[in-house]
C-alpha positions as CSV (number, residue, x, y, z in Angstrom):
1,M,-7.1,31.6,-105.4
2,Q,-9.3,29.4,-102.9
3,S,-7.0,28.2,-99.9
4,V,-6.6,24.8,-99.1
5,R,-6.8,23.2,-95.4
6,P,-4.4,20.7,-94.4
7,S,-6.8,17.5,-93.2
8,L,-6.7,15.4,-90.4
9,P,-6.7,11.7,-90.7
10,S,-10.0,10.6,-88.8
11,W,-8.3,8.0,-86.5
12,V,-6.6,11.1,-84.6
13,I,-9.6,13.2,-84.6
14,S,-11.4,10.1,-83.0
15,L,-8.4,9.6,-80.5
16,V,-8.2,12.8,-79.1
17,L,-12.3,12.8,-78.6
18,H,-11.7,9.7,-76.8
19,M,-8.8,10.9,-74.6
20,A,-10.5,13.9,-73.9
21,L,-14.0,12.3,-72.9
22,L,-11.4,9.9,-70.5
23,I,-10.3,13.0,-69.2
24,V,-13.6,14.4,-67.8
25,L,-14.7,11.0,-66.8
26,A,-11.7,11.0,-64.2
27,V,-11.9,14.4,-62.9
28,G,-15.7,14.0,-62.4
29,L,-14.9,10.5,-60.4
30,R,-12.3,12.0,-58.4
31,W,-14.3,15.7,-57.7
32,N,-17.8,12.8,-56.4
33,T,-15.0,10.6,-54.4
34,P,-15.4,11.5,-50.6
35,Q,-11.7,12.9,-49.4
36,G,-9.1,10.2,-48.4
37,A,-10.7,7.5,-50.1
38,A,-9.3,5.2,-52.4
39,V,-10.9,5.0,-56.3
40,E,-11.3,1.7,-57.7
41,R,-11.4,1.1,-61.3
42,A,-12.6,-2.8,-61.6
43,A,-13.4,-4.7,-64.8
44,E,-15.0,-8.3,-64.8
45,V,-11.3,-9.8,-66.2
46,G,-10.5,-10.3,-62.1
47,I,-8.1,-7.3,-62.0
48,V,-8.5,-4.4,-60.2
49,L,-6.3,-1.4,-60.4
50,R,-6.6,1.0,-57.6
51,H,-5.3,4.6,-56.7
52,T,-5.0,6.5,-54.1
53,E,-4.6,10.1,-53.1
54,A,-1.0,9.5,-52.5
55,G,-0.3,8.9,-56.2
56,E,0.0,5.3,-55.7
57,D,-1.2,2.7,-58.1
58,Y,-1.2,-1.1,-57.3
59,F,-2.9,-4.0,-58.8
60,E,-5.0,-6.2,-56.0
61,G,-2.5,-9.4,-55.6
62,E,0.3,-7.6,-55.1
63,A,1.9,-8.7,-51.7
64,G,0.5,-6.3,-48.9
65,G,-2.9,-5.9,-50.8
66,A,-5.6,-3.3,-50.1
67,D,-5.1,-3.3,-46.0
68,A,-1.6,-2.6,-46.3
69,H,-2.0,0.3,-48.5
70,Q,-4.5,1.4,-46.1
71,T,-2.7,1.0,-43.2
72,D,-0.1,2.9,-44.7
73,A,-2.2,6.0,-45.7
74,A,-3.5,6.3,-42.5
75,E,0.3,6.7,-41.2
76,S,0.8,9.1,-43.7
77,R,-1.5,11.4,-42.5
78,G,-0.5,11.0,-38.6
79,G,-3.9,8.6,-38.0
80,P,-2.9,5.4,-35.7
81,P,-3.4,2.2,-37.8
82,I,-6.2,0.4,-37.9
83,D,-4.9,-2.5,-35.8
84,D,-4.0,-0.4,-33.4
85,L,-7.9,0.9,-32.9
86,L,-9.1,-2.8,-33.0
87,S,-6.6,-3.7,-29.9
88,D,-8.1,-7.2,-28.3
89,T,-6.6,-5.5,-25.0
90,P,-9.4,-5.0,-22.1
91,A,-10.4,-1.8,-21.1
92,L,-9.2,-1.1,-17.4
93,D,-11.8,-1.2,-15.2
94,P,-12.1,2.1,-13.0
95,T,-14.0,0.3,-9.9
96,A,-10.7,-1.5,-9.4
97,A,-9.6,2.1,-7.7
98,L,-11.9,2.3,-5.1
99,P,-11.5,0.9,-1.5
100,E,-12.6,-2.2,-0.5
101,A,-15.7,-1.6,2.0
102,F,-17.4,-3.4,4.5
103,A,-14.9,-6.6,4.6
104,R,-15.5,-8.9,7.5
105,L,-13.2,-8.9,10.0
106,G,-11.4,-12.2,10.0
107,P,-9.6,-14.3,13.0
108,G,-6.7,-13.1,14.6
109,D,-4.7,-16.0,15.2
110,L,-1.4,-17.0,13.8
111,E,-0.8,-19.1,11.7
112,G,1.8,-20.5,9.1
113,G,4.8,-19.9,10.9
114,G,3.6,-16.6,12.7
115,I,2.4,-14.9,9.4
116,G,-1.1,-12.7,10.4
117,T,-3.8,-14.4,8.7
118,A,-6.7,-12.3,9.5
119,Q,-9.1,-11.5,6.5
120,G,-10.7,-8.0,5.6
121,A,-7.6,-5.8,5.6
122,E,-8.5,-2.2,4.4
123,E,-6.8,-0.8,0.9
124,G,-7.1,2.8,2.5
125,P,-7.6,5.9,0.6
126,S,-4.9,5.3,-2.7
127,R,-5.3,2.0,-3.3
128,G,-2.2,1.1,-5.3
129,L,-1.1,4.1,-5.7
130,G,1.0,5.1,-2.5
131,P,0.4,7.8,0.0
132,I,-1.8,10.8,-0.8
133,G,-1.2,12.6,2.6
134,G,1.7,14.8,4.2
135,K,4.0,13.7,6.3
136,A,3.2,11.8,9.9
137,R,5.3,12.2,12.8
138,T,5.6,9.1,15.0
139,R,7.9,8.1,18.2
140,L,9.0,5.1,19.5
141,F,11.1,4.8,22.7
142,G,11.7,8.5,22.6
143,I,12.9,8.5,18.6
144,E,10.9,10.6,16.2
145,G,10.5,9.3,12.0
146,E,8.5,11.3,10.3
147,G,7.6,10.4,6.7
148,S,4.8,8.3,4.7
149,R,5.6,5.3,5.2
150,F,6.9,2.9,8.0
151,V,8.6,0.0,8.4
152,Y,8.4,-1.6,12.1
153,L,11.5,-4.3,12.3
154,F,11.6,-6.3,15.5
155,D,13.7,-8.6,17.2
156,R,11.8,-11.5,18.7
157,S,14.5,-14.0,19.6
158,G,14.6,-16.0,22.8
159,S,16.1,-13.3,24.4
160,M,13.1,-10.9,24.3
161,G,11.8,-13.4,26.4
162,W,13.4,-12.7,29.8
163,M,12.5,-11.3,32.4
164,N,8.8,-13.0,32.0
165,N,9.3,-11.2,28.4
166,R,9.2,-8.1,29.5
167,P,11.3,-6.9,26.8
168,L,8.9,-8.2,23.8
169,M,6.2,-6.8,25.9
170,A,7.5,-3.6,26.0
171,A,8.4,-3.6,22.3
172,A,4.9,-4.4,21.9
173,A,3.2,-2.0,23.1
174,Q,5.7,1.3,21.9
175,L,4.8,0.0,18.4
176,L,0.8,-0.4,18.9
177,E,1.3,3.2,20.6
178,S,3.6,4.6,17.1
179,L,1.1,2.9,15.0
180,D,-2.1,4.7,16.7
181,Q,-0.1,8.0,15.8
182,L,-0.4,7.3,11.8
183,D,-3.8,8.3,10.0
184,R,-5.2,6.4,7.0
185,S,-3.7,8.1,4.6
186,H,0.0,6.8,5.5
187,Q,1.5,3.3,5.3
188,F,3.5,0.6,7.5
189,Q,4.2,-2.8,7.8
190,V,5.8,-4.9,11.2
191,I,8.4,-7.5,10.8
192,F,9.1,-9.6,13.3
193,Y,12.4,-12.1,13.0
194,N,14.7,-14.6,14.6
195,H,16.2,-17.0,11.9
196,R,13.6,-15.9,9.9
197,N,11.0,-13.2,9.4
198,W,7.4,-13.0,10.4
199,I,5.4,-10.2,8.5
200,F,2.3,-8.8,8.6
201,S,0.0,-10.1,6.0
202,P,-3.5,-9.9,7.0
203,K,-4.1,-10.6,2.9
204,G,-1.8,-13.2,2.1
205,E,0.7,-10.4,0.5
206,S,3.7,-10.0,2.7
207,N,5.6,-7.8,-0.4
208,R,3.5,-4.9,0.5
209,L,2.8,-1.8,3.0
210,F,-0.8,-1.1,4.3
211,F,-2.8,1.9,4.8
212,A,-3.2,2.7,8.8
213,T,-7.1,2.2,8.8
214,D,-8.5,1.7,12.2
215,R,-9.2,-2.3,10.6
216,N,-5.5,-2.5,9.8
217,K,-4.5,-1.0,12.7
218,E,-6.6,-3.8,14.9
219,L,-5.1,-6.5,12.5
220,A,-1.9,-5.8,13.2
221,A,-2.5,-5.4,17.2
222,R,-3.7,-8.8,16.8
223,F,-0.8,-9.8,14.8
224,V,1.6,-8.3,17.5
225,R,0.2,-9.8,20.4
226,G,0.2,-13.3,19.0
227,I,4.3,-12.6,18.7
228,T,6.5,-15.2,21.6
229,A,10.1,-14.7,21.6
230,D,11.9,-18.0,20.5
231,G,14.9,-18.7,18.5
232,G,18.2,-17.0,17.1
233,T,18.7,-13.7,15.1
234,E,19.7,-13.1,11.8
235,H,20.0,-9.4,11.3
236,E,20.7,-9.0,7.7
237,G,18.2,-11.2,6.2
238,A,15.5,-8.8,7.9
239,L,17.0,-5.3,7.2
240,R,17.1,-6.2,3.2
241,A,13.3,-7.4,3.8
242,A,12.6,-4.2,5.3
243,I,14.7,-2.4,2.9
244,A,13.1,-4.1,0.0
245,L,9.8,-2.4,1.0
246,Q,11.3,1.0,-0.2
247,P,9.4,2.7,3.2
248,D,10.6,6.5,4.6
249,V,11.8,5.3,7.7
250,I,12.6,2.0,9.5
251,F,12.5,1.4,13.0
252,F,14.9,-1.3,14.0
253,L,14.7,-2.6,17.4
254,T,16.8,-5.5,18.8
255,D,18.6,-6.9,21.6
256,A,21.7,-8.6,19.9
257,D,25.0,-7.3,19.8
258,E,25.8,-10.5,18.0
259,P,26.1,-11.9,15.4
260,R,27.5,-8.5,14.5
261,L,27.2,-7.1,11.1
262,W,30.3,-6.0,9.9
263,P,32.0,-3.0,8.0
264,N,31.2,-4.5,4.1
265,Q,27.8,-5.9,5.4
266,L,26.7,-2.6,6.2
267,E,27.7,-0.6,3.4
268,Q,25.7,-3.1,1.4
269,L,22.8,-2.2,3.0
270,R,23.4,1.7,3.1
271,R,23.4,1.1,-0.4
272,R,20.2,-1.1,-0.8
273,A,18.9,2.0,1.3
274,R,19.3,4.5,-0.7
275,G,18.2,7.6,1.0
276,I,15.7,5.4,3.6
277,T,16.3,6.4,7.4
278,I,16.9,3.5,9.9
279,H,16.4,4.3,13.5
280,A,18.2,2.1,15.9
281,I,16.4,1.1,19.3
282,E,19.0,-0.8,21.1
283,F,17.6,-3.3,24.0
284,G,20.1,-4.7,26.5
285,F,20.8,-5.5,30.4
286,G,22.5,-3.3,32.4
287,P,24.9,0.1,31.2
288,Q,25.6,0.2,27.2
289,Q,28.8,-2.3,26.9
290,N,30.2,-0.6,23.7
291,P,28.9,3.1,22.5
292,R,30.3,2.4,19.0
293,N,28.7,-1.1,18.0
294,F,27.0,-1.9,14.3
295,L,23.9,-0.6,15.8
296,V,25.0,2.8,16.7
297,Q,26.9,2.9,12.9
298,L,24.3,1.4,10.7
299,A,21.7,4.2,12.4
300,E,24.6,7.3,11.5
301,Q,25.1,5.8,7.8
302,N,21.6,5.9,7.1
303,G,20.5,9.1,8.8
304,G,18.8,8.1,11.9
305,Q,19.3,7.9,15.4
306,H,20.2,5.3,17.8
307,T,19.0,4.9,21.3
308,Y,19.7,2.3,24.6
309,I,17.4,1.3,26.9
310,D,18.3,-0.8,30.1
311,V,15.7,-3.4,30.2
312,S,16.6,-3.8,33.6
313,Q,14.2,-0.3,34.3
314,F,11.1,-2.0,33.1
315,A,8.2,-2.4,35.4
316,P,7.9,-6.3,36.6
317,A,5.2,-7.7,34.2
318,P,1.4,-8.9,35.8
């Protein structure tokens, strides 16, 4: 008996062959495409079908478009988005970290209300990055301060000009001697005050510290020698200005027991200082009258020392 084979319709055979051919073409295209790249199958009808390795299919013209999907794919692989790589932010200039060299030494006159205007201050070894050296020890009227950043806050009110300016001259001499004990890796600022502040600012910047280079010390000496005694006294604002510079040590010198700072003012200053050491040097005529005045308390509350100087013992000014 002759066996009869079931026959398939010709259209089924044709469909199977075409599907097999499409599968072979698709596999070939995938193997020939670089890893991570999207495969495009485009037709002349104006619609592009895209397929990514993440298994997402979309038609160009959908919200987001190809750029959005490239960004998503990059993020899924752990890389930065393209927009981040093409930032408009300019590159950092490494020369900005170099100290200014051979700057001209400008005039030492005092203008603009006693603020030093001499040009050519040096930045020191670590421009804008803070101190890089070890701690320094410097003395002022027998009080020793230790740190890398120092502020000298000195009274220049009218009473500092008594006895032919002996108190002011003695204070200036001690200040400059203390500065000489710092090296170029340490920083300093000098503030003289009466009813307002007169700040050493050779580059027009009064809210910063300067490195103790030889040039900056010379400019500071010019500033100090140009200060005269005049006006009243306002302690609190001057102390706040010194604290705002965030030094390690403040040398605070005044001959004014009035106007006194009250306990609530002292507490506010202590909170602002937050660990800054404040030493108090008190000038007076004759023996000390009040051994527990606000200057003594200010030093005690901020880890500093207090000393009393009888200005009547100063040698007569030449």
